[in-house]
The first five atom37 places (N, CA, C, CB, O) and aatype in JSON, in Angstrom:
{
  "aatype": [12, 1, 18, 16, 11, 9, 0, 10, 10, 16, 13, 7, 0, 7, 10, 9, 10, 7, 10, 19, 19, 19, 19, 19, 6, 9, 3, 14, 10, 3, 1, 0, 0, 15, 7, 10, 12, 0, 10, 7, 10, 0, 7, 9, 14, 10, 7, 12, 9, 0, 3, 17, 1, 10, 0, 16, 11, 0, 0, 14, 11, 14, 19, 11, 11, 1, 0, 11, 16, 14, 16, 1, 1, 0, 0, 0, 15, 5, 14, 1, 1, 16, 14, 11, 14, 15, 11, 14, 0, 14, 14, 11, 1],
  "atom_mask": [
    [1, 1, 1, 1, 1],
    [1, 1, 1, 1, 1],
    [1, 1, 1, 1, 1],
    [1, 1, 1, 1, 1],
    [1, 1, 1, 1, 1],
    [1, 1, 1, 1, 1],
    [1, 1, 1, 1, 1],
    [1, 1, 1, 1, 1],
    [1, 1, 1, 1, 1],
    [1, 1, 1, 1, 1],
    [1, 1, 1, 1, 1],
    [1, 1, 1, 0, 1],
    [1, 1, 1, 1, 1],
    [1, 1, 1, 0, 1],
    [1, 1, 1, 1, 1],
    [1, 1, 1, 1, 1],
    [1, 1, 1, 1, 1],
    [1, 1, 1, 0, 1],
    [1, 1, 1, 1, 1],
    [1, 1, 1, 1, 1],
    [1, 1, 1, 1, 1],
    [1, 1, 1, 1, 1],
    [1, 1, 1, 1, 1],
    [1, 1, 1, 1, 1],
    [1, 1, 1, 1, 1],
    [1, 1, 1, 1, 1],
    [1, 1, 1, 1, 1],
    [1, 1, 1, 1, 1],
    [1, 1, 1, 1, 1],
    [1, 1, 1, 1, 1],
    [1, 1, 1, 1, 1],
    [1, 1, 1, 1, 1],
    [1, 1, 1, 1, 1],
    [1, 1, 1, 1, 1],
    [1, 1, 1, 0, 1],
    [1, 1, 1, 1, 1],
    [1, 1, 1, 1, 1],
    [1, 1, 1, 1, 1],
    [1, 1, 1, 1, 1],
    [1, 1, 1, 0, 1],
    [1, 1, 1, 1, 1],
    [1, 1, 1, 1, 1],
    [1, 1, 1, 0, 1],
    [1, 1, 1, 1, 1],
    [1, 1, 1, 1, 1],
    [1, 1, 1, 1, 1],
    [1, 1, 1, 0, 1],
    [1, 1, 1, 1, 1],
    [1, 1, 1, 1, 1],
    [1, 1, 1, 1, 1],
    [1, 1, 1, 1, 1],
    [1, 1, 1, 1, 1],
    [1, 1, 1, 1, 1],
    [1, 1, 1, 1, 1],
    [1, 1, 1, 1, 1],
    [1, 1, 1, 1, 1],
    [1, 1, 1, 1, 1],
    [1, 1, 1, 1, 1],
    [1, 1, 1, 1, 1],
    [1, 1, 1, 1, 1],
    [1, 1, 1, 1, 1],
    [1, 1, 1, 1, 1],
    [1, 1, 1, 1, 1],
    [1, 1, 1, 1, 1],
    [1, 1, 1, 1, 1],
    [1, 1, 1, 1, 1],
    [1, 1, 1, 1, 1],
    [1, 1, 1, 1, 1],
    [1, 1, 1, 1, 1],
    [1, 1, 1, 1, 1],
    [1, 1, 1, 1, 1],
    [1, 1, 1, 1, 1],
    [1, 1, 1, 1, 1],
    [1, 1, 1, 1, 1],
    [1, 1, 1, 1, 1],
    [1, 1, 1, 1, 1],
    [1, 1, 1, 1, 1],
    [1, 1, 1, 1, 1],
    [1, 1, 1, 1, 1],
    [1, 1, 1, 1, 1],
    [1, 1, 1, 1, 1],
    [1, 1, 1, 1, 1],
    [1, 1, 1, 1, 1],
    [1, 1, 1, 1, 1],
    [1, 1, 1, 1, 1],
    [1, 1, 1, 1, 1],
    [1, 1, 1, 1, 1],
    [1, 1, 1, 1, 1],
    [1, 1, 1, 1, 1],
    [1, 1, 1, 1, 1],
    [1, 1, 1, 1, 1],
    [1, 1, 1, 1, 1],
    [1, 1, 1, 1, 1]
  ],
  "atom_positions": [
    [[-7.19, -1.2, 8.19], [-7.23, -0.45, 9.42], [-7.98, 0.87, 9.25], [-5.83, -0.2, 9.93], [-7.92, 1.74, 10.11]],
    [[-8.68, 1.0, 8.14], [-9.36, 2.26, 7.87], [-10.47, 2.51, 8.87], [-9.91, 2.26, 6.45], [-10.56, 3.6, 9.43]],
    [[-11.33, 1.53, 9.13], [-12.49, 1.74, 9.99], [-12.08, 1.84, 11.45], [-13.49, 0.61, 9.81], [-12.68, 2.61, 12.21]],
    [[-11.08, 1.1, 11.85], [-10.59, 1.2, 13.22], [-10.0, 2.57, 13.47], [-9.55, 0.1, 13.51], [-10.18, 3.16, 14.54]],
    [[-9.28, 3.08, 12.49], [-8.69, 4.41, 12.62], [-9.77, 5.48, 12.76], [-7.78, 4.72, 11.42], [-9.63, 6.41, 13.55]],
    [[-10.83, 5.36, 11.99], [-11.93, 6.32, 12.09], [-12.57, 6.27, 13.47], [-13.0, 6.05, 11.0], [-12.89, 7.31, 14.04]],
    [[-12.75, 5.07, 14.02], [-13.33, 4.93, 15.36], [-12.43, 5.54, 16.42], [-13.61, 3.46, 15.68], [-12.9, 6.19, 17.34]],
    [[-11.13, 5.33, 16.28], [-10.2, 5.91, 17.26], [-10.16, 7.44, 17.15], [-8.79, 5.34, 17.05], [-10.07, 8.14, 18.16]],
    [[-10.23, 7.94, 15.94], [-10.27, 9.4, 15.78], [-11.57, 10.0, 16.34], [-10.13, 9.77, 14.3], [-11.55, 11.1, 16.87]],
    [[-12.68, 9.28, 16.22], [-13.94, 9.75, 16.79], [-13.85, 9.79, 18.3], [-15.11, 8.84, 16.35], [-14.29, 10.76, 18.93]],
    [[-13.29, 8.75, 18.89], [-13.11, 8.74, 20.34], [-12.19, 9.87, 20.78], [-12.55, 7.39, 20.8], [-12.46, 10.54, 21.77]],
    [[-11.1, 10.08, 20.04], [-10.16, 11.15, 20.39], [-10.81, 12.52, 20.28], [0.0, 0.0, 0.0], [-10.54, 13.4, 21.11]],
    [[-11.65, 12.73, 19.28], [-12.35, 14.01, 19.14], [-13.3, 14.23, 20.31], [-13.12, 14.06, 17.8], [-13.42, 15.35, 20.82]],
    [[-13.98, 13.18, 20.73], [-14.86, 13.3, 21.91], [-14.07, 13.59, 23.16], [0.0, 0.0, 0.0], [-14.53, 14.33, 24.03]],
    [[-12.88, 13.0, 23.27], [-12.04, 13.24, 24.44], [-11.56, 14.69, 24.48], [-10.84, 12.28, 24.43], [-11.57, 15.32, 25.54]],
    [[-11.14, 15.21, 23.34], [-10.71, 16.61, 23.27], [-11.87, 17.55, 23.57], [-10.11, 16.92, 21.87], [-11.73, 18.52, 24.31]],
    [[-13.05, 17.24, 22.99], [-14.22, 18.06, 23.26], [-14.59, 18.01, 24.74], [-15.4, 17.6, 22.4], [-15.0, 19.02, 25.31]],
    [[-14.46, 16.85, 25.36], [-14.73, 16.73, 26.79], [-13.76, 17.55, 27.62], [0.0, 0.0, 0.0], [-14.15, 18.15, 28.62]],
    [[-12.5, 17.58, 27.21], [-11.51, 18.39, 27.92], [-11.85, 19.88, 27.8], [-10.1, 18.12, 27.38], [-11.73, 20.63, 28.77]],
    [[-12.26, 20.28, 26.6], [-12.65, 21.69, 26.4], [-13.87, 22.03, 27.24], [-12.92, 21.97, 24.9], [-13.95, 23.11, 27.82]],
    [[-14.83, 21.11, 27.3], [-16.04, 21.34, 28.09], [-15.7, 21.53, 29.57], [-17.03, 20.16, 27.93], [-16.27, 22.39, 30.23]],
    [[-14.78, 20.73, 30.09], [-14.41, 20.82, 31.5], [-13.63, 22.1, 31.78], [-13.59, 19.61, 31.92], [-13.89, 22.77, 32.79]],
    [[-12.68, 22.44, 30.91], [-11.83, 23.61, 31.16], [-12.62, 24.91, 31.01], [-10.63, 23.61, 30.2], [-12.52, 25.8, 31.85]],
    [[-13.42, 25.02, 29.93], [-14.14, 26.26, 29.66], [-15.5, 26.27, 30.35], [-14.31, 26.45, 28.14], [-16.16, 27.31, 30.4]],
    [[-15.92, 25.16, 30.87], [-17.21, 24.99, 31.56], [-18.4, 25.31, 30.65], [-17.26, 25.88, 32.79], [-19.24, 26.14, 30.97]],
    [[-18.44, 24.62, 29.52], [-19.56, 24.75, 28.59], [-20.5, 23.58, 28.85], [-19.07, 24.78, 27.07], [-20.28, 22.47, 28.35]],
    [[-21.53, 23.83, 29.65], [-22.43, 22.75, 30.05], [-23.27, 22.16, 28.92], [-23.33, 23.24, 31.13], [-23.54, 20.96, 28.95]],
    [[-23.71, 22.94, 27.93], [-24.54, 22.33, 26.88], [-23.81, 21.29, 26.03], [-25.08, 23.4, 25.98], [-24.45, 20.45, 25.4]],
    [[-22.49, 21.33, 26.0], [-21.74, 20.39, 25.15], [-21.29, 19.13, 25.89], [-20.54, 21.09, 24.57], [-20.66, 18.26, 25.29]],
    [[-21.6, 19.02, 27.18], [-21.1, 17.85, 27.92], [-21.72, 16.54, 27.43], [-21.38, 18.02, 29.41], [-21.05, 15.51, 27.38]],
    [[-23.0, 16.58, 27.05], [-23.65, 15.37, 26.52], [-23.09, 15.01, 25.14], [-25.17, 15.57, 26.43], [-22.93, 13.83, 24.82]],
    [[-22.81, 16.01, 24.35], [-22.27, 15.76, 23.01], [-20.87, 15.14, 23.11], [-22.21, 17.07, 22.18], [-20.54, 14.22, 22.36]],
    [[-20.07, 15.62, 24.04], [-18.72, 15.08, 24.21], [-18.77, 13.64, 24.69], [-17.92, 15.94, 25.21], [-18.04, 12.79, 24.19]],
    [[-19.62, 13.36, 25.66], [-19.7, 11.98, 26.16], [-20.31, 11.06, 25.1], [-20.53, 11.92, 27.48], [-19.93, 9.89, 25.0]],
    [[-21.25, 11.57, 24.33], [-21.84, 10.77, 23.26], [-20.82, 10.45, 22.17], [0.0, 0.0, 0.0], [-20.81, 9.34, 21.63]],
    [[-19.97, 11.42, 21.85], [-18.94, 11.19, 20.84], [-17.92, 10.16, 21.33], [-18.24, 12.51, 20.48], [-17.47, 9.32, 20.56]],
    [[-17.55, 10.24, 22.6], [-16.62, 9.24, 23.15], [-17.26, 7.85, 23.15], [-16.19, 9.63, 24.58], [-16.6, 6.87, 22.83]],
    [[-18.53, 7.78, 23.52], [-19.22, 6.48, 23.55], [-19.34, 5.9, 22.14], [-20.6, 6.63, 24.18], [-19.19, 4.7, 21.94]],
    [[-19.62, 6.77, 21.17], [-19.71, 6.31, 19.79], [-18.36, 5.76, 19.31], [-20.17, 7.45, 18.87], [-18.3, 4.75, 18.61]],
    [[-17.29, 6.44, 19.69], [-15.95, 5.97, 19.32], [-15.61, 4.65, 19.97], [0.0, 0.0, 0.0], [-15.04, 3.76, 19.33]],
    [[-15.94, 4.52, 21.25], [-15.66, 3.26, 21.95], [-16.47, 2.1, 21.38], [-15.96, 3.4, 23.44], [-15.96, 0.98, 21.27]],
    [[-17.71, 2.35, 21.02], [-18.53, 1.29, 20.43], [-18.06, 0.98, 19.01], [-20.01, 1.69, 20.42], [-18.23, -0.15, 18.54]],
    [[-17.48, 1.95, 18.33], [-17.05, 1.75, 16.96], [-15.74, 1.0, 16.82], [0.0, 0.0, 0.0], [-15.46, 0.44, 15.76]],
    [[-14.94, 0.98, 17.87], [-13.63, 0.31, 17.77], [-13.78, -1.18, 17.45], [-12.84, 0.48, 19.08], [-13.16, -1.65, 16.49]],
    [[-14.57, -1.95, 18.22], [-14.69, -3.37, 17.85], [-15.36, -3.59, 16.49], [-15.48, -4.11, 18.92], [-15.0, -4.5, 15.75]],
    [[-16.34, -2.74, 16.18], [-16.99, -2.87, 14.87], [-16.01, -2.58, 13.74], [-18.21, -1.94, 14.78], [-16.01, -3.25, 12.72]],
    [[-15.18, -1.57, 13.94], [-14.17, -1.25, 12.94], [-13.14, -2.36, 12.79], [0.0, 0.0, 0.0], [-12.7, -2.66, 11.68]],
    [[-12.76, -2.96, 13.91], [-11.8, -4.06, 13.84], [-12.38, -5.25, 13.08], [-11.38, -4.5, 15.25], [-11.68, -5.9, 12.31]],
    [[-13.65, -5.53, 13.31], [-14.29, -6.64, 12.6], [-14.38, -6.34, 11.1], [-15.71, -6.91, 13.17], [-14.1, -7.2, 10.28]],
    [[-14.75, -5.11, 10.77], [-14.86, -4.74, 9.35], [-13.48, -4.79, 8.68], [-15.47, -3.33, 9.21], [-13.36, -5.28, 7.55]],
    [[-12.45, -4.3, 9.36], [-11.11, -4.34, 8.78], [-10.61, -5.78, 8.62], [-10.14, -3.54, 9.65], [-9.96, -6.11, 7.64]],
    [[-10.92, -6.63, 9.6], [-10.51, -8.03, 9.52], [-11.18, -8.73, 8.34], [-10.84, -8.77, 10.83], [-10.55, -9.5, 7.62]],
    [[-12.47, -8.44, 8.15], [-13.18, -9.08, 7.03], [-12.62, -8.64, 5.69], [-14.68, -8.76, 7.09], [-12.51, -9.44, 4.76]],
    [[-12.26, -7.36, 5.59], [-11.69, -6.88, 4.34], [-10.3, -7.46, 4.09], [-11.61, -5.35, 4.34], [-9.92, -7.73, 2.95]],
    [[-9.54, -7.66, 5.17], [-8.17, -8.17, 5.02], [-8.15, -9.66, 4.68], [-7.38, -7.92, 6.29], [-7.22, -10.13, 4.03]],
    [[-9.16, -10.41, 5.12], [-9.12, -11.85, 4.91], [-9.89, -12.31, 3.68], [-9.66, -12.54, 6.11], [-9.99, -13.5, 3.42]],
    [[-10.43, -11.37, 2.92], [-11.09, -11.77, 1.68], [-10.07, -12.44, 0.78], [-11.75, -10.56, 0.97], [-8.89, -12.09, 0.79]],
    [[-10.55, -13.38, 0.02], [-9.64, -14.1, -0.88], [-9.07, -13.12, -1.9], [-10.36, -15.27, -1.59], [-9.8, -12.42, -2.6]],
    [[-7.78, -13.1, -1.95], [-7.12, -12.22, -2.92], [-7.34, -12.8, -4.32], [-5.58, -12.09, -2.61], [-7.38, -14.02, -4.48]],
    [[-7.48, -11.95, -5.31], [-7.66, -12.48, -6.67], [-6.44, -13.27, -7.1], [-7.94, -11.34, -7.67], [-5.3, -12.93, -6.78]],
    [[-6.71, -14.35, -7.83], [-5.61, -15.2, -8.27], [-4.74, -14.43, -9.26], [-6.13, -16.51, -8.91], [-5.25, -13.69, -10.1]],
    [[-3.44, -14.59, -9.16], [-2.57, -13.87, -10.09], [-2.75, -14.38, -11.51], [-1.1, -14.0, -9.66], [-2.97, -15.57, -11.75]],
    [[-2.66, -13.47, -12.42], [-2.81, -13.82, -13.83], [-1.56, -14.56, -14.29], [-3.06, -12.55, -14.71], [-0.44, -14.1, -14.06]],
    [[-1.77, -15.71, -14.93], [-0.62, -16.46, -15.41], [-0.01, -15.74, -16.6], [-1.02, -17.9, -15.8], [-0.71, -15.28, -17.49]],
    [[1.3, -15.65, -16.58], [1.99, -15.0, -17.68], [2.12, -15.99, -18.83], [3.38, -14.48, -17.24], [2.31, -17.19, -18.63]],
    [[2.0, -15.46, -20.01], [2.15, -16.32, -21.18], [3.62, -16.67, -21.35], [1.6, -15.63, -22.45], [4.51, -15.87, -21.04]],
    [[3.85, -17.87, -21.84], [5.22, -18.29, -22.09], [5.8, -17.46, -23.21], [5.29, -19.8, -22.44], [5.13, -17.17, -24.2]],
    [[7.03, -17.08, -23.03], [7.66, -16.27, -24.07], [7.96, -17.13, -25.29], [8.96, -15.62, -23.53], [8.44, -18.26, -25.18]],
    [[7.67, -16.57, -26.43], [7.99, -17.28, -27.66], [9.45, -17.01, -27.98], [7.06, -16.84, -28.84], [9.94, -15.91, -27.73]],
    [[10.14, -17.99, -28.52], [11.55, -17.76, -28.82], [11.7, -16.66, -29.87], [12.22, -19.06, -29.32], [10.93, -16.58, -30.83]],
    [[12.68, -15.83, -29.66], [12.88, -14.73, -30.59], [13.51, -15.25, -31.86], [13.75, -13.62, -29.96], [14.42, -16.09, -31.83]],
    [[13.03, -14.76, -32.97], [13.55, -15.19, -34.26], [14.64, -14.22, -34.68], [12.44, -15.27, -35.33], [14.54, -13.01, -34.49]],
    [[15.67, -14.79, -35.24], [16.73, -13.94, -35.77], [16.36, -13.54, -37.19], [18.11, -14.66, -35.74], [15.82, -14.33, -37.96]],
    [[16.66, -12.32, -37.49], [16.38, -11.84, -38.86], [17.36, -12.52, -39.81], [16.49, -10.28, -38.96], [18.52, -12.74, -39.48]],
    [[16.87, -12.82, -40.98], [17.74, -13.45, -41.98], [18.85, -12.47, -42.33], [16.93, -13.87, -43.25], [18.61, -11.28, -42.52]],
    [[20.03, -12.98, -42.43], [21.18, -12.12, -42.72], [21.07, -11.65, -44.16], [22.52, -12.86, -42.49], [21.18, -12.43, -45.1]],
    [[20.86, -10.35, -44.31], [20.74, -9.83, -45.66], [22.12, -9.58, -46.27], [19.92, -8.54, -45.66], [22.28, -9.59, -47.49]],
    [[23.1, -9.34, -45.42], [24.46, -9.13, -45.91], [25.34, -10.24, -45.36], [25.01, -7.72, -45.49], [25.17, -10.66, -44.21]],
    [[26.26, -10.72, -46.16], [27.15, -11.76, -45.64], [28.05, -11.17, -44.55], [28.02, -12.38, -46.79], [28.39, -9.99, -44.58]],
    [[28.4, -12.01, -43.63], [29.26, -11.55, -42.53], [30.65, -11.25, -43.05], [29.33, -12.6, -41.42], [31.16, -11.92, -43.94]],
    [[31.23, -10.24, -42.48], [32.58, -9.87, -42.88], [33.57, -10.73, -42.13], [32.85, -8.37, -42.62], [33.41, -11.01, -40.95]],
    [[34.58, -11.14, -42.83], [35.64, -11.92, -42.17], [36.67, -10.93, -41.64], [36.29, -12.95, -43.16], [36.96, -9.93, -42.3]],
    [[37.22, -11.19, -40.49], [38.21, -10.27, -39.93], [39.48, -10.25, -40.79], [38.56, -10.66, -38.48], [39.83, -11.25, -41.42]],
    [[40.14, -9.11, -40.82], [41.37, -8.97, -41.59], [42.46, -9.81, -40.94], [41.8, -7.49, -41.69], [42.52, -9.92, -39.72]],
    [[43.29, -10.41, -41.75], [44.39, -11.18, -41.15], [45.33, -10.21, -40.42], [45.17, -12.0, -42.23], [45.64, -9.13, -40.92]],
    [[45.76, -10.61, -39.26], [46.63, -9.73, -38.46], [48.09, -9.95, -38.85], [46.42, -9.98, -36.94], [48.48, -11.01, -39.34]],
    [[48.86, -8.92, -38.6], [50.29, -9.02, -38.89], [50.94, -9.9, -37.84], [50.96, -7.6, -38.93], [50.48, -9.94, -36.7]],
    [[51.99, -10.61, -38.22], [52.68, -11.4, -37.2], [53.35, -10.49, -36.19], [53.71, -12.34, -37.85], [53.78, -9.39, -36.53]],
    [[53.45, -10.95, -34.98], [54.05, -10.17, -33.91], [55.53, -9.93, -34.21], [53.88, -10.89, -32.55], [56.18, -10.81, -34.77]],
    [[56.07, -8.77, -33.87], [57.5, -8.51, -34.1], [58.35, -9.46, -33.24], [57.85, -7.03, -33.77], [57.92, -9.86, -32.16]],
    [[59.51, -9.82, -33.7], [60.34, -10.74, -32.93], [60.8, -10.12, -31.61], [61.55, -11.17, -33.75], [61.03, -8.91, -31.53]],
    [[60.93, -10.94, -30.6], [61.37, -10.48, -29.3], [62.88, -10.34, -29.27], [60.89, -11.43, -28.19], [63.54, -11.08, -30.0]],
    [[63.43, -9.5, -28.52], [64.87, -9.31, -28.43], [65.5, -10.2, -27.44], [65.19, -7.93, -28.11], [66.71, -10.15, -27.25]]
  ]
}
């Protein structure tokens, strides 16, 4: 929507300039204001076409992720400790 937005902003600037020309009565700028509005109006369809073409371009194919290799366990350098034998539970009353 970049080009369409620029065309709409151009038209809006011409509209504001036209309002200033009418209120302040600056006759030399009346052609510039109408030309800016006309440029903006002509640019709207062109901007829409340009934005549409950019949006519909084929997106790049996603990169395939490599399969994860299984993690290797490190060789046990120390033997595993066996848990201490627990004391028998005290008798219930």
